[in-house]
C-alpha positions in Angstrom: -57.8 -53.0 -2.3 -56.1 -52.0 1.0 -57.1 -49.0 2.8 -54.1 -48.3 5.0 -50.8 -46.8 3.8 -47.5 -46.3 5.4 -46.7 -42.8 6.7 -43.2 -41.6 5.8 -41.5 -39.0 8.1 -38.8 -38.0 5.7 -38.0 -34.4 6.6 -35.5 -35.2 9.5 -34.1 -38.2 7.6 -33.4 -36.2 4.4 -31.5 -33.5 6.4 -29.0 -36.1 7.5 -28.4 -37.9 4.2 -26.0 -36.8 1.5 -28.5 -37.9 -1.2 -26.3 -36.8 -4.1 -23.8 -39.5 -3.1 -26.3 -42.3 -2.4 -26.1 -45.2 -4.9 -29.2 -47.4 -5.4 -29.5 -50.6 -7.4 -32.9 -51.6 -8.9 -33.3 -55.3 -9.4 -36.2 -56.1 -11.7 -37.7 -59.5 -12.6 -38.5 -60.1 -16.3 -41.4 -62.3 -15.4 -44.5 -60.0 -15.5 -42.2 -57.3 -16.6 -45.0 -54.7 -17.3 -45.9 -54.4 -13.7 -42.3 -54.6 -12.5 -41.0 -52.0 -14.9 -43.8 -49.6 -14.0 -42.9 -49.9 -10.3 -39.2 -49.5 -11.0 -39.7 -46.4 -13.2 -41.9 -44.8 -10.5 -39.3 -45.6 -7.8 -36.5 -44.1 -9.9 -38.5 -41.0 -10.6 -39.3 -40.6 -6.8 -35.6 -41.1 -5.8 -34.5 -38.5 -8.3 -37.2 -36.1 -7.1 -35.9 -36.4 -3.5 -32.3 -35.7 -4.6 -30.6 -38.9 -5.7 -28.7 -38.4 -8.9 -30.0 -40.4 -11.9 -26.5 -41.6 -12.7 -26.4 -43.2 -9.2 -29.3 -45.4 -9.9 -28.6 -48.6 -11.9 -31.0 -51.3 -13.1 -30.4 -55.0 -13.2 -32.7 -57.7 -14.6 -33.3 -61.3 -13.4 -35.5 -64.0 -15.0 -37.9 -64.0 -12.1 -38.5 -63.3 -8.4 -36.7 -66.4 -7.3 -33.3 -65.2 -8.7 -33.5 -61.7 -7.0 -31.7 -62.7 -3.8 -28.8 -64.1 -5.8 -28.6 -60.8 -7.8 -28.6 -58.8 -4.6 -25.9 -61.0 -3.1 -23.7 -60.6 -6.3 -24.1 -56.8 -6.2 -23.0 -56.7 -2.5 -20.2 -59.2 -3.1 -18.8 -56.9 -5.8 -18.9 -54.0 -3.4 -16.8 -56.0 -0.9 -14.3 -57.0 -3.6 -13.9 -53.4 -4.7 -13.5 -52.2 -1.1 -10.9 -54.8 -0.3 -8.9 -54.0 -3.5 -9.2 -50.2 -2.9 -8.1 -50.2 0.7 -4.9 -52.3 0.8 -2.6 -50.1 2.9 -0.5 -52.6 4.8 2.7 -50.6 4.4 1.1 -47.3 5.3 1.8 -46.1 8.9 -1.6 -44.4 8.8 -3.4 -47.5 7.5 -6.3 -47.2 9.8 -7.0 -43.6 8.9 -6.4 -44.4 5.2 -8.8 -47.4 5.3 -11.6 -45.3 6.8 -11.1 -42.3 4.5 -10.7 -44.3 1.3 -13.6 -46.6 2.0 -15.9 -43.6 2.5 -14.5 -41.2 -0.1 -14.4 -43.5 -3.1 -17.1 -46.0 -2.3 -18.6 -47.1 -5.6 -21.0 -49.8 -4.3 -24.6 -49.6 -3.6 -26.1 -48.3 -0.4 -29.3 -50.1 -0.9 -31.2 -52.3 -3.4 -34.9 -52.1 -4.3 -36.4 -55.3 -5.8 -39.4 -55.5 -8.2 -41.3 -58.6 -9.1 -44.9 -59.7 -9.4 -46.0 -63.2 -8.5 -49.5 -64.1 -9.5 -51.1 -67.1 -7.8 -51.8 -70.0 -10.2 -53.2 -73.4 -9.8 -50.1 -75.0 -8.2 -48.0 -74.7 -5.1 -45.3 -72.9 -7.2 -46.7 -69.5 -6.1 -46.0 -70.3 -2.4 -42.5 -71.6 -3.1 -41.4 -68.6 -5.1 -43.0 -66.1 -2.8 -41.7 -67.6 0.4 -38.2 -68.4 -0.8 -37.5 -65.1 -2.5 -38.6 -63.3 0.6 -36.4 -65.5 2.8 -33.5 -65.1 0.4 -33.8 -61.3 0.4 -33.9 -61.2 4.2 -30.8 -63.5 4.4 -28.8 -61.3 2.1 -29.8 -58.1 3.8 -28.8 -59.4 7.2 -25.6 -61.0 5.9 -24.4 -57.8 4.3 -26.0 -55.4 6.7 -27.4 -53.3 3.8 -31.0 -52.5 3.1 -32.9 -54.4 0.5 -36.5 -53.2 -0.1 -38.7 -56.1 -0.9 -41.0 -55.0 -3.7 -42.1 -58.4 -4.7 -45.9 -58.3 -5.1 -47.7 -61.5 -4.3 -51.2 -61.3 -5.6 -54.1 -63.5 -6.6 -55.1 -61.9 -9.9 -53.8 -59.7 -12.6 -56.3 -57.0 -11.6 -54.6 -56.9 -8.1 -51.2 -56.7 -9.7 -52.3 -53.8 -11.9 -53.9 -51.9 -8.9 -50.7 -52.2 -6.9 -48.1 -51.5 -9.6 -49.9 -48.7 -11.5 -48.8 -45.1 -10.8 -52.4 -44.1 -11.2 -53.6 -46.4 -8.4 -51.5 -47.7 -5.4 -48.1 -46.7 -6.9 -46.1 -49.3 -5.1 -42.9 -48.1 -6.8 -43.1 -44.7 -5.1 -43.9 -46.3 -1.8 -40.8 -48.6 -2.2 -38.6 -45.6 -3.0 -39.8 -43.7 0.1 -39.2 -46.9 2.2 -35.7 -47.0 0.9 -35.0 -43.4 1.8 -36.4 -44.0 5.3 -34.3 -47.1 5.9 -31.2 -45.3 4.7 -31.8 -42.6 7.3 -31.6 -45.1 10.2 
């Protein structure tokens, strides 16, 4: 079990965020769902506790960790499609002002995504492939869309380690991921 934990300095950050308007997507892998759902539930509870409205937090499910980057990409692509459709003001003489105002006033997309999966080492190289490629895919999507994706993919050697990290009575990784999300949104 690890002995160090991140320190979150949220006071200043929270003052500058309009939390009631923030929208968060939770992407949860079905493989090892018990661990993943416990983390997601804890993250959602934490986000609500800090001021994000429950109706602004949506959950999406993937078969496993490997599919999470694709789900994040589809969520952000939908945001772009909606924004393009909503801000078509070519004939408007105040188009630039209208684009800025409309894209901020009626933004319906996600400001961030938090991912939840648990990969438990087995006897084959499959563990490394799924762990490495899902992490790389998440980073690629995050940088391509310039939106935060919090990587909550646990990579553990045993089910005992998975339980220790996911459980709200032990490491409570879900809460930690939610606080990380808030901190990154405040940048």
